[in-house]
TIVO-752092 format. One record per residue (C-alpha): chain; residue in three letters; x, y, z. Coordinates in nm, 2 decimals. Layout:
BEGIN
- A;Ala;X;Y;Z
...
This chain:
BEGIN
- A;Met;1.31;-1.09;1.09
- A;Leu;1.44;-1.15;0.73
- A;Ile;1.79;-1.15;0.87
- A;Asn;1.73;-1.37;1.17
- A;Thr;1.51;-1.62;0.94
- A;Ala;1.84;-1.67;0.71
- A;Ile;2.06;-1.72;0.98
- A;Asp;1.82;-1.94;1.19
- A;Glu;1.81;-2.13;0.80
- A;Cys;2.20;-2.14;0.74
- A;Thr;2.10;-1.95;0.44
- A;Ile;2.29;-1.61;0.49
- A;Gly;2.56;-1.70;0.31
- A;Asp;2.34;-1.63;0.00
- A;Leu;2.30;-1.29;0.09
- A;Gly;2.61;-1.07;-0.07
- A;Val;2.50;-0.70;-0.02
- A;Val;2.30;-0.52;0.23
- A;Val;2.27;-0.11;0.17
- A;Leu;2.17;0.10;0.44
- A;Asp;1.98;0.39;0.32
- A;Glu;1.94;0.68;0.51
- A;Leu;2.22;0.59;0.73
- A;His;2.15;0.91;0.99
- A;Met;1.83;0.75;1.12
- A;Ile;2.06;0.50;1.27
- A;Asp;1.99;0.68;1.65
- A;Asp;1.58;0.74;1.54
- A;Asp;1.39;0.50;1.82
- A;His;1.21;0.32;1.56
- A;Arg;1.37;0.23;1.24
- A;Gly;1.72;0.37;1.35
- A;Tyr;1.71;0.09;1.65
- A;Leu;1.64;-0.17;1.38
- A;Met;1.87;-0.06;1.17
- A;Glu;2.13;-0.09;1.44
- A;Leu;2.06;-0.44;1.50
- A;Leu;2.05;-0.55;1.15
- A;Ala;2.37;-0.41;1.11
- A;Thr;2.59;-0.55;1.43
- A;Lys;2.41;-0.88;1.32
- A;Leu;2.57;-0.85;0.99
- A;Leu;2.94;-0.76;1.11
- A;Ser;2.91;-1.05;1.37
- A;Leu;2.89;-1.33;1.11
- A;Glu;3.18;-1.55;0.97
- A;Gln;3.04;-1.50;0.62
- A;Ser;3.13;-1.15;0.53
- A;Val;2.88;-0.92;0.37
- A;Gln;2.92;-0.57;0.21
- A;Ile;2.76;-0.32;0.39
- A;Val;2.67;-0.03;0.17
- A;Gly;2.53;0.32;0.41
- A;Met;2.43;0.63;0.24
- A;Ser;2.33;0.99;0.37
- A;Ala;2.31;1.31;0.33
- A;Thr;2.31;1.42;0.67
- A;Leu;2.55;1.24;0.85
- A;Pro;2.79;1.47;1.06
- A;Asn;3.02;1.22;1.18
- A;Thr;3.10;0.96;0.91
- A;Pro;3.43;0.82;1.07
- A;Leu;3.26;0.70;1.36
- A;Leu;3.07;0.52;1.15
- A;Ala;3.28;0.41;0.89
- A;Arg;3.49;0.24;1.18
- A;Trp;3.20;0.02;1.34
- A;Leu;3.11;-0.06;1.02
- A;Asn;3.48;-0.15;0.93
- A;Ala;3.43;0.07;0.64
- A;Lys;3.54;0.33;0.39
- A;Tyr;3.37;0.59;0.31
- A;Tyr;3.35;0.88;0.04
- A;Glu;3.25;1.19;0.08
- A;Ser;3.12;1.43;-0.15
- A;Lys;3.01;1.78;-0.15
- A;Tyr;2.93;1.81;-0.51
- A;Lys;2.57;1.91;-0.61
- A;Pro;2.44;1.79;-0.95
- A;Val;2.18;2.08;-0.95
- A;Leu;2.22;2.45;-0.85
- A;Ile;1.99;2.52;-0.50
- A;Gln;1.94;2.79;-0.39
- A;Glu;1.82;2.92;-0.11
- A;Tyr;1.59;3.16;0.08
- A;Leu;1.47;3.30;0.40
- A;Val;1.09;3.46;0.40
- A;Ser;1.02;3.71;0.68
- A;Asp;0.71;3.97;0.66
- A;Ser;0.66;3.93;0.30
- A;Ser;1.06;3.99;0.21
- A;Ile;1.28;3.70;0.06
- A;Tyr;1.64;3.70;0.20
- A;Ser;1.89;3.49;0.09
- A;Ile;2.03;3.25;0.29
- A;Ala;2.37;3.28;0.15
- A;Thr;2.41;3.58;0.38
- A;Ala;2.22;3.44;0.71
- A;Ser;2.53;3.53;0.94
- A;Ala;2.55;3.88;0.82
- A;Phe;2.19;3.90;0.92
- A;Phe;2.23;3.79;1.26
- A;Arg;2.50;3.96;1.32
- A;Ala;2.35;4.30;1.23
- A;Leu;2.03;4.18;1.46
- A;Ser;2.23;4.10;1.78
- A;Gln;2.42;4.39;1.73
- A;Thr;2.13;4.64;1.66
- A;Arg;1.76;4.72;1.80
- A;Leu;1.65;4.60;1.40
- A;Ser;1.32;4.37;1.41
- A;Gln;1.47;4.22;1.09
- A;Pro;1.73;4.25;0.84
- A;Asn;1.70;4.52;0.56
- A;Asn;1.79;4.49;0.19
- A;Pro;1.60;4.12;0.09
- A;Cys;1.65;3.98;-0.24
- A;Arg;1.26;4.06;-0.37
- A;Met;0.90;4.13;-0.24
- A;Ile;0.62;3.94;-0.20
- A;Gln;0.26;4.12;-0.30
- A;Thr;0.03;4.15;0.00
- A;Ser;-0.31;3.98;-0.07
- A;Ala;-0.62;4.15;0.04
- A;His;-0.83;3.84;0.11
- A;Arg;-0.89;3.79;0.45
- A;Glu;-0.74;3.42;0.43
- A;Leu;-0.39;3.54;0.33
- A;Arg;-0.35;3.84;0.54
- A;Gly;-0.10;3.64;0.76
- A;Pro;0.26;3.72;0.57
- A;Val;0.36;3.38;0.65
- A;Lys;0.04;3.19;0.44
- A;Asn;0.03;3.48;0.20
- A;Ala;0.40;3.40;0.16
- A;Val;0.35;3.01;0.05
- A;Val;0.05;3.05;-0.12
- A;Ala;0.23;3.30;-0.34
- A;Leu;0.58;3.09;-0.39
- A;Ala;0.38;2.78;-0.45
- A;Ile;0.17;2.92;-0.72
- A;Glu;0.47;3.08;-0.83
- A;Thr;0.66;2.78;-0.95
- A;Ala;0.33;2.57;-1.00
- A;Ser;0.22;2.83;-1.30
- A;Glu;0.53;2.78;-1.50
- A;Gly;0.44;2.40;-1.48
- A;Tyr;0.74;2.29;-1.19
- A;Gly;0.66;2.09;-0.90
- A;Val;0.66;2.23;-0.55
- A;Leu;0.64;2.03;-0.20
- A;Val;0.52;2.22;0.09
- A;Phe;0.61;2.10;0.42
- A;Cys;0.32;2.15;0.73
- A;Ser;0.37;2.13;1.09
- A;Gly;0.04;1.92;1.12
- A;Arg;-0.23;1.72;0.93
- A;Ser;-0.51;1.92;0.93
- A;Glu;-0.28;2.26;0.85
- A;Cys;-0.19;2.06;0.54
- A;Glu;-0.51;2.02;0.41
- A;Val;-0.60;2.41;0.50
- A;Val;-0.30;2.48;0.28
- A;Ala;-0.41;2.28;0.00
- A;Arg;-0.75;2.44;0.02
- A;Leu;-0.56;2.80;0.02
- A;Ile;-0.36;2.70;-0.30
- A;Gly;-0.55;2.52;-0.49
- A;Arg;-0.84;2.82;-0.50
- A;Ala;-0.56;3.05;-0.64
- A;Met;-0.43;2.86;-0.89
- A;Pro;-0.49;2.94;-1.23
- A;Glu;-0.70;2.73;-1.49
- A;Cys;-0.53;2.45;-1.69
- A;Asn;-0.55;2.31;-2.07
- A;Lys;-0.84;2.14;-2.17
- A;Glu;-0.60;1.84;-2.13
- A;Thr;-0.46;1.87;-1.82
- A;Ser;-0.78;1.90;-1.71
- A;Ala;-0.91;1.63;-1.87
- A;Lys;-0.60;1.41;-1.72
- A;Arg;-0.68;1.58;-1.34
- A;Gln;-1.00;1.44;-1.37
- A;Asp;-0.86;1.10;-1.44
- A;Ile;-0.71;1.12;-1.13
- A;Val;-1.03;1.22;-0.97
- A;His;-1.22;0.89;-1.10
- A;Asp;-0.91;0.66;-1.03
- A;Leu;-0.92;0.78;-0.64
- A;Arg;-1.30;0.77;-0.63
- A;Ala;-1.30;0.39;-0.80
- A;Leu;-1.06;0.31;-0.46
- A;Pro;-1.22;0.11;-0.16
- A;Val;-1.13;0.42;0.06
- A;Gly;-1.36;0.64;-0.22
- A;Leu;-1.29;1.01;-0.28
- A;Asp;-1.16;1.26;-0.03
- A;Glu;-1.38;1.63;-0.04
- A;Thr;-1.04;1.80;0.01
- A;Leu;-0.91;1.63;-0.27
- A;Glu;-1.19;1.57;-0.47
- A;Ser;-1.15;2.04;-0.49
- A;Thr;-0.79;2.06;-0.47
- A;Ile;-0.66;1.80;-0.75
- A;Pro;-0.82;1.96;-1.08
- A;Ala;-0.66;2.25;-0.97
- A;Gly;-0.30;2.04;-0.95
- A;Val;-0.30;2.05;-0.59
- A;Ala;-0.31;1.72;-0.34
- A;Phe;-0.22;1.69;-0.01
- A;His;0.03;1.36;0.13
- A;Arg;-0.23;1.27;0.48
- A;Leu;-0.38;1.04;0.24
- A;Ala;-0.40;0.65;0.24
- A;Ala;-0.12;0.42;0.06
- A;Glu;-0.35;0.36;-0.26
- A;Glu;-0.41;0.75;-0.27
- A;Arg;0.00;0.82;-0.25
- A;Glu;0.05;0.53;-0.54
- A;Ile;-0.17;0.73;-0.76
- A;Leu;-0.06;1.09;-0.62
- A;Ala;0.30;1.04;-0.65
- A;Arg;0.25;0.90;-1.00
- A;Ala;0.08;1.22;-1.12
- A;Tyr;0.31;1.42;-0.96
- A;Asp;0.60;1.28;-1.12
- A;Asp;0.41;1.30;-1.48
- A;Arg;0.36;1.65;-1.37
- A;Ile;-0.03;1.63;-1.39
- A;Ile;-0.01;1.73;-1.01
- A;Asn;0.16;2.05;-0.92
- A;Val;0.18;2.11;-0.55
- A;Ile;0.20;1.85;-0.27
- A;Val;0.14;1.96;0.09
- A;Ala;0.29;1.72;0.31
- A;Thr;0.35;1.71;0.73
- A;Cys;0.70;1.76;0.81
- A;Ser;0.78;1.46;0.98
- A;Leu;0.65;1.26;0.62
- A;Ala;1.03;1.45;0.46
- A;Ala;1.24;1.18;0.50
- A;Gly;0.99;0.91;0.33
- A;Ile;0.89;1.14;0.05
- A;Asn;1.13;1.07;-0.27
- A;Leu;0.96;1.33;-0.51
- A;Pro;1.16;1.57;-0.71
- A;Ala;1.07;1.95;-0.65
- A;Arg;1.18;2.22;-0.84
- A;Arg;1.11;2.41;-0.50
- A;Val;1.06;2.33;-0.18
- A;Ile;0.85;2.61;0.08
- A;Leu;0.88;2.54;0.45
- A;His;0.54;2.70;0.63
- A;Gly;0.73;2.79;0.96
- A;Leu;0.96;2.64;1.20
- A;Arg;0.75;2.39;1.40
- A;Met;0.71;2.00;1.32
- A;Gly;0.36;1.97;1.57
- A;Lys;0.45;2.21;1.91
- A;Asp;0.83;2.13;1.86
- A;Leu;1.09;2.33;1.69
- A;Ile;1.23;2.14;1.39
- A;Gly;1.62;2.07;1.45
- A;Pro;1.84;2.13;1.20
- A;Ala;1.92;1.76;1.08
- A;Met;1.52;1.79;0.96
- A;Leu;1.56;2.07;0.83
- A;Arg;1.81;1.98;0.63
- A;Gln;1.61;1.67;0.51
- A;Met;1.31;1.93;0.40
- A;Arg;1.53;2.13;0.18
- A;Gly;1.68;1.82;0.01
- A;Arg;1.37;1.74;-0.16
- A;Ala;1.47;2.09;-0.38
- A;Gly;1.65;1.98;-0.74
- A;Arg;1.68;1.69;-0.90
- A;Lys;1.88;1.60;-1.21
- A;Gly;1.75;1.52;-1.49
- A;Lys;1.42;1.67;-1.39
- A;Asp;1.51;2.05;-1.30
- A;Glu;1.83;2.29;-1.35
- A;Ile;1.75;2.39;-1.04
- A;Gly;1.58;2.38;-0.71
- A;Glu;1.49;2.65;-0.45
- A;Ser;1.42;2.60;-0.10
- A;Phe;1.22;2.89;0.10
- A;Leu;1.18;2.88;0.46
- A;Cys;0.89;3.08;0.60
- A;Cys;0.88;3.24;0.94
- A;Arg;0.73;3.49;1.15
- A;Thr;0.90;3.80;1.22
- A;Ser;0.91;3.72;1.58
- A;Glu;1.11;3.35;1.48
- A;Leu;1.38;3.52;1.28
- A;Lys;1.61;3.48;1.50
- A;Glu;1.49;3.12;1.61
- A;Ala;1.53;3.04;1.24
- A;Ile;1.87;3.17;1.16
- A;Arg;2.00;3.04;1.47
- A;Ile;1.88;2.66;1.32
- A;Leu;2.00;2.70;0.98
- A;Glu;2.36;2.78;1.13
- A;Ala;2.32;2.48;1.43
- A;Glu;2.53;2.20;1.32
- A;Leu;2.40;1.88;1.24
- A;Pro;2.36;1.64;1.59
- A;Val;2.60;1.35;1.64
- A;Val;2.45;1.02;1.51
- A;Glu;2.45;0.82;1.81
- A;Ser;2.33;0.42;1.91
- A;Ser;1.99;0.32;1.97
- A;Met;2.10;0.09;2.25
- A;Thr;2.18;0.36;2.45
- A;Gln;2.00;0.31;2.77
- A;Glu;1.78;0.64;2.77
- A;Lys;1.69;0.49;2.41
- A;Arg;1.56;0.09;2.38
- A;Gly;1.85;-0.07;2.51
- A;Ile;2.08;-0.33;2.44
- A;Lys;1.85;-0.60;2.56
- A;Arg;1.67;-0.70;2.25
- A;Ala;2.04;-0.71;2.10
- A;Leu;2.12;-0.99;2.28
- A;Leu;1.79;-1.18;2.30
- A;Glu;1.77;-1.20;1.93
- A;Val;2.15;-1.30;1.88
- A;Ile;2.08;-1.59;2.17
- A;Ala;1.77;-1.72;2.03
- A;Val;1.92;-1.72;1.68
- A;Arg;2.21;-1.93;1.77
- A;Leu;2.44;-1.59;1.68
- A;Ala;2.61;-1.58;2.04
- A;Thr;2.53;-1.86;2.31
- A;His;2.80;-1.83;2.54
- A;Ile;2.97;-1.49;2.75
- A;Asn;3.26;-1.47;2.51
- A;Ala;3.06;-1.46;2.19
- A;Ile;2.81;-1.21;2.37
- A;Glu;3.14;-1.01;2.42
- A;Glu;3.25;-1.04;2.04
- A;Tyr;2.89;-0.91;1.94
- A;Val;2.86;-0.61;2.22
- A;Gln;3.25;-0.51;2.06
- A;Arg;3.01;-0.50;1.71
- A;Thr;2.75;-0.26;1.84
- A;Leu;2.77;0.16;1.74
- A;Leu;2.71;0.16;2.16
- A;Tyr;3.07;0.00;2.17
- A;His;3.19;0.28;2.04
- A;Thr;3.03;0.56;2.21
- A;Thr;3.05;0.45;2.51
- A;Asp;3.22;0.39;2.84
- A;Lys;3.36;0.05;2.85
- A;Ala;3.26;-0.04;3.21
- A;Arg;2.91;0.14;3.17
- A;Leu;2.87;-0.10;2.88
- A;Lys;2.96;-0.41;3.10
- A;Lys;2.74;-0.36;3.33
- A;Leu;2.44;-0.26;3.08
- A;Val;2.53;-0.60;2.91
- A;Glu;2.53;-0.78;3.26
- A;Asp;2.20;-0.60;3.37
- A;Ala;2.07;-0.75;3.07
- A;Ile;2.17;-1.06;3.05
- A;His;2.04;-1.09;3.44
- A;Asp;1.67;-0.95;3.32
- A;Leu;1.69;-1.17;3.04
- A;Gln;1.70;-1.53;3.26
- A;Asn;1.49;-1.35;3.53
- A;Thr;1.17;-1.31;3.32
- A;Gly;1.25;-1.68;3.15
- A;Gln;1.34;-1.59;2.81
- A;Ile;1.70;-1.72;2.83
- A;Arg;1.84;-1.98;3.03
- A;Ile;2.24;-2.06;3.15
- A;Asp;2.32;-2.40;3.15
- A;Ser;2.62;-2.50;3.41
- A;Asp;2.87;-2.44;3.19
- A;Gly;2.77;-2.10;3.13
- A;Ser;2.60;-2.15;2.77
- A;Phe;2.32;-1.97;2.70
- A;Glu;2.01;-2.14;2.55
- A;Ala;1.69;-1.96;2.42
- A;Thr;1.34;-2.08;2.57
- A;Ser;0.99;-2.13;2.35
- A;Leu;0.92;-1.80;2.46
- A;Ser;1.23;-1.63;2.34
- A;Arg;1.16;-1.76;2.01
- A;Ala;0.81;-1.67;2.01
- A;Thr;0.94;-1.30;2.06
- A;Val;1.20;-1.28;1.82
- A;Gly;1.01;-1.47;1.57
- A;Ser;0.74;-1.25;1.62
- A;Cys;0.92;-0.96;1.53
- A;Met;0.86;-0.83;1.92
- A;Thr;1.07;-0.63;2.20
- A;Pro;1.11;-0.87;2.52
- A;Glu;0.91;-0.58;2.73
- A;Asp;0.60;-0.67;2.41
- A;Gly;0.68;-1.01;2.43
- A;Leu;0.62;-1.07;2.77
- A;Phe;0.32;-0.91;2.74
- A;Val;0.14;-1.06;2.44
- A;His;0.26;-1.40;2.66
- A;Asp;0.10;-1.34;2.97
- A;Glu;-0.23;-1.21;2.79
- A;Leu;-0.25;-1.54;2.54
- A;Gln;-0.19;-1.76;2.86
- A;Arg;-0.53;-1.58;3.03
- A;Ala;-0.69;-1.65;2.64
- A;Leu;-0.60;-2.02;2.73
- A;Arg;-0.80;-2.03;2.99
- A;Ala;-1.06;-1.86;2.95
- A;Phe;-1.13;-1.70;2.53
- A;Val;-1.40;-1.53;2.47
- A;Met;-1.53;-1.76;2.19
- A;Asp;-1.91;-1.60;2.14
- A;Gly;-1.81;-1.31;1.98
- A;Glu;-1.57;-1.10;1.79
- A;Met;-1.41;-0.83;1.99
- A;His;-1.19;-1.04;2.17
- A;Ile;-0.96;-1.17;1.88
- A;Phe;-0.99;-0.79;1.73
- A;Tyr;-0.86;-0.65;2.08
- A;Met;-0.60;-0.97;2.03
- A;Phe;-0.47;-0.82;1.70
- A;Thr;-0.46;-0.50;1.74
- A;Pro;-0.12;-0.39;1.78
- A;Leu;0.08;-0.33;2.10
- A;Asn;0.18;0.07;2.01
- A;Ile;-0.07;0.23;1.84
- A;Trp;0.05;0.52;1.63
- A;Gly;-0.14;0.80;1.46
- A;Ile;-0.50;0.74;1.61
- A;Gly;-0.44;1.02;1.80
- A;Asp;-0.61;1.08;2.19
- A;Ile;-0.87;0.84;2.29
- A;Asn;-1.22;1.04;2.21
- A;Trp;-1.40;0.95;2.59
- A;Arg;-1.77;1.01;2.42
- A;Ile;-1.72;0.78;2.12
- A;Phe;-1.53;0.54;2.39
- A;Arg;-1.85;0.53;2.59
- A;Gly;-2.05;0.50;2.31
- A;Glu;-1.87;0.21;2.19
- A;Ile;-1.87;0.05;2.55
- A;Glu;-2.29;0.13;2.59
- A;Arg;-2.33;-0.09;2.25
- A;Leu;-2.14;-0.37;2.33
- A;Asp;-2.30;-0.72;2.42
- A;Glu;-2.30;-0.94;2.67
- A;Ser;-1.98;-1.15;2.49
- A;Gly;-1.79;-0.79;2.44
- A;Leu;-1.86;-0.69;2.83
- A;Arg;-1.69;-1.03;2.92
- A;Val;-1.39;-0.94;2.67
- A;Leu;-1.39;-0.60;2.87
- A;Gln;-1.37;-0.74;3.18
- A;Phe;-1.07;-0.98;3.07
- A;Val;-0.85;-0.76;2.97
- A;Gly;-0.93;-0.54;3.25
- A;Ile;-1.14;-0.28;3.18
- A;Asn;-1.44;-0.24;3.44
- A;Pro;-1.74;-0.15;3.20
- A;Ala;-1.94;0.05;3.48
- A;Ala;-1.66;0.21;3.67
- A;Asn;-1.46;0.30;3.36
- A;Ser;-1.71;0.34;3.03
- A;Gly;-1.59;0.67;2.89
- A;Lys;-1.43;0.86;3.15
- A;Gln;-1.09;0.96;3.14
- A;Leu;-0.78;0.78;3.28
- A;Thr;-0.68;0.92;3.63
- A;Asp;-0.30;1.04;3.70
- A;Ser;-0.24;0.70;3.86
- A;Glu;-0.35;0.52;3.57
- A;Val;-0.18;0.70;3.30
- A;Ala;0.17;0.63;3.52
- A;Asp;0.04;0.27;3.46
- A;Pro;0.17;0.20;3.10
- A;Arg;0.01;-0.16;3.05
- A;Ile;-0.34;0.01;3.17
- A;Val;-0.27;0.25;2.90
- A;Arg;-0.20;0.02;2.67
- A;Val;-0.53;-0.16;2.72
- A;Tyr;-0.75;0.09;2.67
- A;Arg;-0.57;0.23;2.36
- A;Arg;-0.60;-0.07;2.20
- A;Phe;-0.91;-0.18;2.25
- A;Tyr;-1.02;0.17;2.14
- A;Ala;-0.87;0.08;1.85
- A;Ala;-1.06;-0.29;1.83
- A;Phe;-1.35;-0.11;1.79
- A;Gln;-1.19;0.04;1.45
- A;Leu;-1.10;-0.28;1.32
- A;Arg;-1.41;-0.47;1.46
- A;Asp;-1.57;-0.22;1.20
- A;Leu;-1.34;-0.33;0.91
- A;Cys;-1.40;-0.64;0.94
- A;Asn;-1.74;-0.63;0.92
- A;Glu;-1.76;-0.44;0.59
- A;Val;-1.78;-0.07;0.74
- A;Pro;-1.72;0.17;0.50
- A;Ile;-1.31;0.35;0.57
- A;Pro;-1.47;0.67;0.49
- A;Thr;-1.76;0.59;0.76
- A;Ile;-1.52;0.45;1.04
- A;Ala;-1.28;0.79;1.00
- A;Gln;-1.63;1.02;1.01
- A;Lys;-1.72;0.77;1.32
- A;Phe;-1.43;0.78;1.52
- A;Asp;-1.30;1.14;1.42
- A;Ile;-0.97;1.06;1.27
- A;Pro;-0.78;1.04;0.90
- A;Arg;-0.96;0.77;0.63
- A;Gly;-0.49;0.76;0.62
- A;Phe;-0.51;0.62;1.00
- A;Val;-0.79;0.33;0.97
- A;Gln;-0.59;0.24;0.66
- A;Thr;-0.32;0.27;0.82
- A;Leu;-0.42;0.04;1.12
- A;Ala;-0.55;-0.24;0.83
- A;Gln;-0.25;-0.30;0.74
- A;Thr;-0.03;-0.29;1.05
- A;Cys;-0.25;-0.50;1.20
- A;Glu;-0.21;-0.76;0.94
- A;Gly;0.11;-0.77;1.01
- A;Phe;0.08;-0.78;1.38
- A;Ala;-0.19;-1.08;1.35
- A;Ala;0.08;-1.30;1.13
- A;Gly;0.32;-1.25;1.45
- A;Met;0.08;-1.35;1.65
- A;Ile;0.00;-1.64;1.46
- A;Gln;0.37;-1.69;1.44
- A;Phe;0.38;-1.69;1.85
- A;Cys;0.11;-1.93;1.90
- A;Asp;0.30;-2.18;1.67
- A;Thr;0.64;-2.13;1.83
- A;Met;0.43;-2.19;2.16
- A;Gly;0.25;-2.46;2.09
- A;Trp;-0.09;-2.32;2.09
- A;Gly;-0.22;-2.48;1.79
- A;Met;-0.60;-2.47;1.89
- A;Leu;-0.51;-2.06;1.99
- A;Lys;-0.31;-2.03;1.64
- A;Ser;-0.61;-2.17;1.40
- A;Val;-0.86;-1.96;1.58
- A;Met;-0.63;-1.63;1.50
- A;Glu;-0.57;-1.78;1.10
- A;His;-0.93;-1.77;1.02
- A;Met;-0.99;-1.46;1.19
- A;Ser;-0.67;-1.37;1.00
- A;Asp;-0.82;-1.41;0.66
- A;Arg;-1.13;-1.19;0.75
- A;Leu;-0.86;-0.92;0.86
- A;Lys;-0.71;-0.90;0.49
- A;Ala;-1.07;-0.91;0.32
- A;Gly;-1.22;-0.67;0.57
- A;Ala;-1.53;-0.84;0.54
- A;Arg;-1.73;-1.14;0.70
- A;Ala;-1.66;-1.54;0.64
- A;Asp;-1.88;-1.57;0.38
- A;Leu;-1.70;-1.33;0.12
- A;Leu;-1.37;-1.48;0.21
- A;Glu;-1.36;-1.67;-0.14
- A;Leu;-1.46;-1.33;-0.36
- A;Ala;-1.20;-1.12;-0.17
- A;Arg;-0.88;-1.32;-0.27
- A;Ile;-0.98;-1.13;-0.66
- A;Pro;-0.79;-0.80;-0.67
- A;Tyr;-0.98;-0.51;-0.63
- A;Val;-1.28;-0.74;-0.44
- A;Lys;-1.23;-0.63;-0.10
- A;Ser;-1.48;-0.56;0.16
- A;Arg;-1.79;-0.38;0.00
- A;Thr;-1.74;-0.45;-0.32
- A;Ala;-1.71;-0.80;-0.25
- A;Arg;-2.08;-0.76;-0.06
- A;Val;-2.21;-0.60;-0.38
- A;Phe;-2.09;-0.89;-0.59
- A;Trp;-2.23;-1.12;-0.37
- A;Glu;-2.59;-0.96;-0.34
- A;Asn;-2.60;-0.93;-0.72
- A;Gly;-2.55;-1.29;-0.77
- A;Met;-2.17;-1.28;-0.81
- A;Arg;-2.11;-1.54;-0.49
- A;Ser;-1.77;-1.76;-0.65
- A;Leu;-1.47;-1.74;-0.83
- A;Arg;-1.64;-1.93;-1.07
- A;Ala;-1.92;-1.67;-1.17
- A;Val;-1.68;-1.33;-1.16
- A;Ala;-1.43;-1.57;-1.39
- A;Ala;-1.73;-1.64;-1.59
- A;Ala;-1.85;-1.30;-1.64
- A;Asp;-1.84;-1.00;-1.88
- A;Pro;-1.68;-0.74;-1.81
- A;Lys;-2.01;-0.48;-1.91
- A;Glu;-2.16;-0.70;-1.56
- A;Leu;-1.94;-0.59;-1.37
- A;Val;-1.93;-0.20;-1.44
- A;Pro;-2.29;-0.17;-1.24
- A;Leu;-2.14;-0.33;-0.97
- A;Leu;-1.87;-0.13;-0.90
- A;Phe;-2.04;0.13;-0.97
- A;Leu;-2.26;0.05;-0.72
- A;Ala;-1.97;-0.02;-0.44
- A;Gln;-1.87;0.32;-0.44
- A;Pro;-1.85;0.44;-0.05
- A;Lys;-2.05;0.74;-0.17
- A;Lys;-2.24;0.89;-0.43
- A;Tyr;-2.13;1.18;-0.64
- A;Lys;-2.24;1.43;-0.84
- A;Thr;-2.05;1.41;-1.24
- A;Glu;-2.09;1.62;-1.55
- A;Lys;-2.20;1.36;-1.84
- A;Gly;-1.89;1.34;-2.00
- A;Asp;-1.72;1.28;-1.64
- A;Asp;-1.99;1.03;-1.60
- A;Glu;-1.84;0.84;-1.92
- A;Arg;-1.46;0.82;-1.86
- A;Phe;-1.53;0.75;-1.54
- A;Lys;-1.77;0.45;-1.64
- A;Gln;-1.48;0.36;-1.90
- A;Lys;-1.25;0.34;-1.59
- A;Leu;-1.44;0.10;-1.44
- A;Leu;-1.49;-0.09;-1.77
- A;Val;-1.09;-0.14;-1.75
- A;Lys;-1.10;-0.23;-1.40
- A;Ser;-1.41;-0.51;-1.47
- A;Gly;-1.12;-0.69;-1.68
- A;Val;-0.90;-0.69;-1.47
- A;Ile;-1.13;-0.86;-1.23
- A;Ile;-1.26;-1.08;-1.45
- A;Glu;-0.87;-1.19;-1.54
- A;Ala;-0.74;-1.26;-1.20
- A;Ala;-1.06;-1.46;-1.10
- A;Asn;-0.98;-1.67;-1.45
- A;Arg;-0.61;-1.70;-1.30
- A;Leu;-0.69;-1.81;-1.00
- A;Trp;-0.99;-1.99;-1.08
- A;Ala;-0.73;-2.22;-1.30
- A;Arg;-0.53;-2.27;-1.02
- A;Glu;-0.80;-2.38;-0.80
- A;Gln;-0.86;-2.71;-1.09
- A;Gln;-0.51;-2.77;-1.15
- A;Leu;-0.53;-2.83;-0.75
- A;Glu;-0.82;-3.07;-0.75
- A;Phe;-0.66;-3.23;-1.05
- A;Glu;-0.35;-3.32;-0.88
- A;Asp;-0.54;-3.44;-0.53
- A;Asp;-0.76;-3.70;-0.75
- A;Glu;-0.45;-3.80;-0.94
- A;Met;-0.29;-3.87;-0.59
C-alpha cells in the first residue's frame, strides 16, 4: 500500500533502498505474493531503487538475481558452530552421518542405526513414557539448567501448551533474584487487558513460556527470554520464520506441522534458529522422532531445498491483481507498458511465453468484463472507481467485487437500529485462525439475536429458521461465498463482544478459541475497517463512510461510545476505561488531574480475573500499577494540553 500511494502521489523518488528479508518466502501465497508485487513495481519504475534481498534458505539464487537484475553473493560462513542431531528411541545420532545411517537402514533389516552419540535416560513418569516427549523435555532442561536459551517447536498450538507444562514441572528451582524477576513478568502479564493465561501462570515461575499468545504478551516474553529470565520458549512450527530469538538449543518435537510433514525448507528455518553470534559459543539442533518415522526423517534431512517459484502462476494467486494495481496507479496504461511490466515479473522468467501471454489476455478481459478497467478506443487502459477503491483498500480483484456488491446492498438497506450489520461489514473477508465454526455456539448466538440482528442475518444471506446452527451441506461448502458469509458472521459475534467491553479471556472461553486469536481478530479488523472506509471514500459513499468511521473508533477502543474519550489514553481501553468511568474518572481532564495513587485501586479492579497472591507479590504488583498510573496520567496531560491548544487556535481564528 505504501508503494502504491508513493507512486500515485509522485513521491516514489524519495525512496532509495528496499530490503526484502526472507526472500525465499516469495513463493508463499500470501506474504510472498505481496513481496513479488512490490518488487515488480519497483523494477518497473523510471527511478532507480536499490533492492536488497536476503535469505538463508534460497536454492535458486541465480534465477532471482536475474529477475531482480542484481548481483548475488553466497556465503557458507557460520559465525557460530552448529551441531545437528537426530533423536530416536532415546538415542542421539549426529546428523553429519545421516547418509551412512540411511544406507545402513536401506540395506539391512535394522529398525534403527547402531552406535548413537549418547543415550537419554528414560523416565518413570507416566506423562514421559513416550520416548519423543521424554527426549524433548530432557534436552530442554539440560540446556535451560545451564542458563542458556531453548526453543522447542511443536506441531500444533495445544501441544505447545502441554509441552510447556511438562518442561515447567521438570525445571529445577532458581535463585531468589531470578524468581523475583519471573514474578515481575507475571505481574506485567497480569496487568495487560487480556489478563494472565493460566498455563503461563504456572510455567513462567519455572522459566518456561509458549508462543501461542497475544501481541503484548509476546513482546513481554521475548524481552524476558532475551534477558534470560525465561529460558524455554515453546512454539508452533509455522512460527519458525517469524521468531527472531537467540537459542543455544533448538528442539523439534516430531516431523509434522499440523497434519502435514514438515518440508526441508521449514526444517532449515527451525534448525536455523540455533546459535546467535554474541549470545552463544555454539548452537545445537535436535530433531526428535519416533522409530517408525526415522527413514522419513532422514529423507527430509537429505532432501534438496524446493526451488522458489512465482506466486503469480495460475495455480496460485494469478496475475490479475498485479495488472489491476499497475493500471490503477497509472504505472501501465497501454498494452505495450503492460508487456514491459510483465517482463519484469518473476513469472516471466519461469513460464512459457505463449502461456504467459494467454494468462495476461485472459486477466485483462476479465477485469474489463467485471467493470474494474475500461479500454478506450485507442487501446489505453483506464481504472474505474471500483478498481481504485479495490487497490486503495489493498484488496484482490475478487474481494473488491465481493465488497462492492455487499456495500451496494447496504446502501439500499442498511440495518441502523442495531450493531450487527456494521460488525459484520468490519469482519475481514478471509478469517484466519478462528478454526471451524462451533455450530452449537453459533446456534446459541443466533437464538439470542434481537429482531434487528435477525434482519441482518437475512440481509447477508443466512436464513435464521433454516440455518440456525446446522452444519453446511456439501453444496453449500462448495460455494466459497456461502462459506465466507457464515465464517464472517461467526467472527462478527466475537467482534461485537469486543466492542461491548467483554474481556478477551471471556470471549475466548465463550467461543472455545485461544485468547491470542481474539486479539488478532481485533487487530485485523482495525486494518480491514480502515480499508472499508477507504473503499467508501473512493466510491463517493460519504454517508456510509461516516457510519463506519464512528464504529471504527469503537473498534480501536474496544468499548461503547461513551468511553471513546477515555480510550484515547494509552493503557485505558475497554474494561479499564469502564472502571474509570464508573468511579468518576469520566474525561481526559479528570484523569490528567488525578494522583497516581488514586488510579492504583482502579487498575486493580480492572483486572480481568482476581488472583490470589502472597503478601510480598501483592505489594510488587501494586508498585507495577503505580508506575503504570504515572504513565497514564502523563499521557492524559499531553492529550489534554493538545486539546486546549487546538481550542485556543480555533478561537484565535
